[in-house]
C-alpha positions as CSV (number, residue, x, y, z in Angstrom):
1,X,-9.7,8.8,-8.3
2,X,-10.8,7.5,-4.9
3,X,-13.8,8.9,-3.0
4,X,-13.7,9.6,0.7
5,X,-15.7,6.4,1.3
6,X,-13.1,4.4,-0.6
7,X,-10.3,5.9,1.6
8,X,-12.3,5.3,4.8
9,X,-12.9,1.7,3.8
10,X,-9.2,1.2,3.1
11,X,-8.2,2.6,6.5
12,X,-10.8,0.4,8.3
13,X,-9.5,-2.7,6.4
14,X,-5.9,-2.0,7.3
15,X,-6.8,-1.3,10.9
16,X,-8.9,-4.5,11.5
17,X,-6.1,-6.2,13.4
18,X,-4.5,-3.0,14.6
19,X,-2.2,-0.6,12.8
20,X,0.0,2.3,13.6
21,X,-0.4,5.6,11.8
22,X,2.7,5.0,9.6
23,X,1.4,1.6,8.4
24,X,-2.0,3.1,7.6
25,X,-0.4,6.0,5.7
26,X,1.8,3.7,3.5
27,X,-0.8,1.0,3.0
28,X,-3.4,3.5,1.9
29,X,-1.1,5.8,0.0
30,X,-2.0,8.9,2.0
31,X,0.1,11.9,3.0
32,X,0.6,12.6,6.7
33,X,-2.0,15.5,6.6
34,X,-4.6,13.3,4.9
35,X,-4.1,10.4,7.2
36,X,-4.3,12.7,10.2
37,X,-7.6,14.2,9.0
38,X,-9.2,10.8,8.3
39,X,-8.1,9.3,11.6
40,X,-9.6,12.2,13.5
41,X,-12.9,11.8,11.6
42,X,-13.0,8.0,12.2
43,X,-12.2,8.4,15.9
44,X,-14.9,11.0,16.3
45,X,-17.5,8.9,14.5
46,X,-16.6,5.8,16.5
47,X,-15.4,3.7,13.5
48,X,-11.9,3.5,14.9
49,X,-10.5,3.2,18.4
50,X,-7.0,4.2,19.5
51,X,-4.7,2.7,22.1
52,X,-1.2,1.8,21.2
53,X,-2.5,1.2,17.7
54,X,-5.7,2.1,15.7
55,X,-8.3,-0.7,15.7
56,X,-11.5,-0.9,13.6
57,X,-14.5,-1.0,16.0
58,X,-17.7,-3.1,15.6
59,X,-19.3,0.0,14.2
60,X,-16.4,0.2,11.7
61,X,-16.9,-3.4,10.8
62,X,-20.5,-2.7,10.1
63,X,-19.6,0.2,7.9
64,X,-17.2,-2.1,5.9
65,X,-20.0,-4.7,5.4
66,X,-22.4,-2.0,4.1
67,X,-19.7,-0.5,1.9
68,X,-18.8,-3.9,0.4
69,X,-22.5,-4.7,-0.2
70,X,-23.0,-1.3,-1.9
71,X,-19.9,-1.8,-4.0
72,X,-21.1,-5.2,-5.2
73,X,-24.5,-3.8,-6.1
74,X,-23.0,-0.9,-8.0
75,X,-20.6,-3.2,-9.9
76,X,-23.2,-5.8,-10.8
77,X,-24.4,-5.6,-14.4
78,X,-28.2,-5.9,-14.6
């Protein structure tokens, strides 16, 4: 099961070069209601911007970097 952080990271990855809502929905395997909820959250927090498509902002890129670092740390066997 994916966490909210996993879903947010997926949306931000798909949106790096711009993506429409439908593309995000299918690429992330989300229902319309879920994608709508997450897009609103990401727009409010400044991780995504919206014009003709959704784009990951610099703040969103920073989130992705931190998420990937944390993922690496958690998956490294000590």
